[in-house]
N, C-alpha and C positions, 0 to 999 in steps of 0.2 A: 907752412903753418898747418898746424894738424887744430882740431876741429874746436877744441876745448882754448887754443889760441885765438881763435877766429871768434870766439864768444867772449873773450876778453875785450878785444877789438872794436867790436859791434858796443858791447856794453861800455866802453871808455868813449865811444863815438856820441852816445845817446848821452852820457852825462855830461861830456863837455858841452854839448847845444842846450842842455836844458840848464847848467849853471850861467852860461854865458846871458840867460833871460830872467836868471833869478829862480832859485826851485826851492818850494818846502817838502819835507819828505817826511811821511809818517813814517814816525820814529816811536818803536815799544822798547828799542833795546836788547831785541832777538838778533841772532846773526844775520836775518836778512837783510832786515831795516840796517842793522850796525853796517853790514856791507857796504850798501847805497850810501849812508851818510860819509862812510871813510873814503870812499871812492870819489863821492862829490867833494870832500875837502882838501882831496890830494888833487883835483881840478881845479879849485877853488886859490891853492895855494902856487900854482902855477901860472894861473891865467886870470887871475880876479872873477869877480863875480859874487852871486848872492846863494849862499846856503842857510836854510834853517831846518834844524831838526826840531819836529813838534812832537809833543807826547801828550797823550790825550789822558788824563787824572780823571778816572771812571769809576762807578762802583762795581763793575764789570771786570775789574784787572787788579791784580796783586800788589799791593804797595810797594812789597821786596822786589819786583821786577820795576817800578818808578824808580827806588833810588839806584838800582844797578844801570838804568838806561842813563840818568843824569851824569854818573861815571864815564861810562863810554862817549857819550856826546863830548864830554872836558876834553876826552883823550885825543878824540877825531879833530877838537879844534872849532867845533861846530858853533853855530850860533844856536842856543838851546832854549828852547819855549815851552811852557805847558799852559796848555788849556783845561779848564776844566767843563767836565760836561757828565750832567747825570741822566743815563740813557732812559732811568727808570720814570723819568717825566715823560717819555713819549709813550700812549698807549700802547700803538702799534710794537712796542718790544716787551710791554710790562707782563704778560702770559706766558713767554718763550714759546713762540710761535714757529711753525716748522721754518717758516722763512726770517725767523729772528736775524740772523745773520745780514740777510739783504735789506730790512730796517736798518740795524746798527749802524752798519755801513752807510748806507746812506744819510743817517743820522749825523754822523763823526765827520764824513769829508764833506760833506755840505757845509760843514762849521770849517773844515781845515782848506776849504777855497775861499771861503770869507776872508779867513788870517793873510791866506796869500796873496788876495787884491788889499787890504790893508799895507801888505809890507811890499807892494812891488814885485812880485812873484806872479811870472808867466805859469811855471811849470809845478805840478804839485806830483808826486810819486810816492809810491807803497812800493813793498818788499815781496810782492807775492813772485814767486819761483814757478817753472815749469808745472812741478811737483804738484803742485798744489790743484792744477787744474784734473786730477786722476780721481779726487774724494768731491763728495759733496762738499761743494762752496759756493751757495746762492748769494754770499756776499760779492763774488766777484760779477755779477751782474750790476751791482751798484755802482762798482769801480767803472765799468765800461759806461754806464749813464752818463756818469758825471765825468769823463774823460781822463782819470787819472792812468797816469804813465807806470806800468811796471814792470823797468828795465831788463830785471832776472829772467821774467816770463818771455818778454819779447826777443833776449839774446838766447833763449831756449837752455839756461843754466838749471840743473837740477839742485837738491838739495845737497848732493855730497859735494857737486863742484861749487857751491856758495860756500860751502863749509872749508872748500879746498883754496880759494881765491881768500877768503877774510884770513885765514893763516897765513899767506902771502903777503897781506897787507897789515900784518900784524895788530888784526883786530882781537881784543882781550878775548871777547867771548866765541870766539870762531867755532868750539866744541859744547856751548850752552845747547841744552836740551831745549826744545820746542815746547810753547807753550800756547794757551787759548784761552779767551774769556772763561769766566766763572759760570758764565750760563751753560756751559757743555757739560758742566757738574750735573744737569737734572734732566728729566725727560721732558719733551716739549709737551707745552698745556701746563707745565707747573710757574705757580707765581714766583715774580723773581723777588724775594725778600731782600733789603738788605741785611737785615739780622742772620738768617741763612747763609747769604752767600760770603758775611763776615768768619762765620764758623768754618767754611770749606778752607777761606784760606788759611787761618789761622791753623788748621789740621795741614795743610799742604807744607805750609814753612816749616812745621816743626816735621813735618817727613824728612824734607830738604836739610834742616839743620842737622839729622840724624844721619845724614849720607844717600839719601836715595836720591837716585838723579832725576826718572822721569817717575812725577807723581802725579796719579788724578785720586781724587776724594770724587766718585757719585752716590747720589744721594735719591735713593727709590723710598720715600717716605720714612718710616723707622727704619729701612735697612741701608749701610751706608758699606758702597764697594769699593774696595782700596784697590787703585791697579798700578803695580811698579814693574819695572824690568824685571823678565824672568830669572835672571842670573844674581838677582838682588835678595829673593824669596827668603834661603837660607838666613841670609842677614835680618830679614824679618822675624822670623820665626825665632830667632836669639833674642830678640828686643820685644816679641808678640806683648808681654803682659807692660810694660812700658808704655808703648804705643797705645793698649786699647785702654791703659788708664787715664791716659792725656785725652784720648778721643771721647771718653765718656765725661772727662770734665767738661768738655766742649760742646757737653749735649747732644751726641750722637748717641745711638740706642743699640742698635745690633751690627754689630762691625763685621764687617767681612772681608776676607781677602781673593781679588780674581784669581782663579788658578791658569786662566789667558794671559796674564800679565796686562802691560800696560800698552794699548793700541788706541791710536789718536781718532777719534771719531766715534768711540765705540757705542754712544746714546745716538745715532743716526742706525745702528741695525734694529732698534726697537720698531 
């Protein structure tokens, strides 16, 4: 058995045990959590048990992602639940501090553990993978404190291996680009205003509809910095006038295209 197959077996064992005890999966509709949900539903069909895919309906995540998540949950055959949460009610998050991700994860997963207890689920899982440990991820500390199980990370799955297994399982979002919360579009210390977050989400949705895969609209005061995949820059230039017009309609002032292209966590470089 090669290393990849060993990882698959380890993942299967963890998920089998969790499903028997009842499992709640923090589910965003991205490839990582979708793989965990699909794997759990496969085990549930074989041996019974309880599986909930739970989505947080929040101010810091795109509604487009939420619609896609429900579709994937239905494909998997999971019990799907939505927990409305307003992270901006938490003063520890409101001004986008450097440890925002920790504060936010603690806030959200505390609520998820309450949901799990209400539904007789012993195990709470998320989709953190091995590669997430190589970047600035203060939220991982909250997961550890709350004893959230991250089976992909525990089994040593890289993002590439996650996509490979998701494709093997027929997960429809196996190639979906990664996304992150909208607070990552703003410098640390910036007040998280719902109106601005809504404009950022609308701008990113527009660019996605034009066919741009990985899109981030980073806002530095009046300057808007757009990150897209480098191989799509020529497409952006072709559509430049329409894009600028649309973003100005949304209230953005100075609109720039980042010559380095899309890279996750670029605000952490500041």
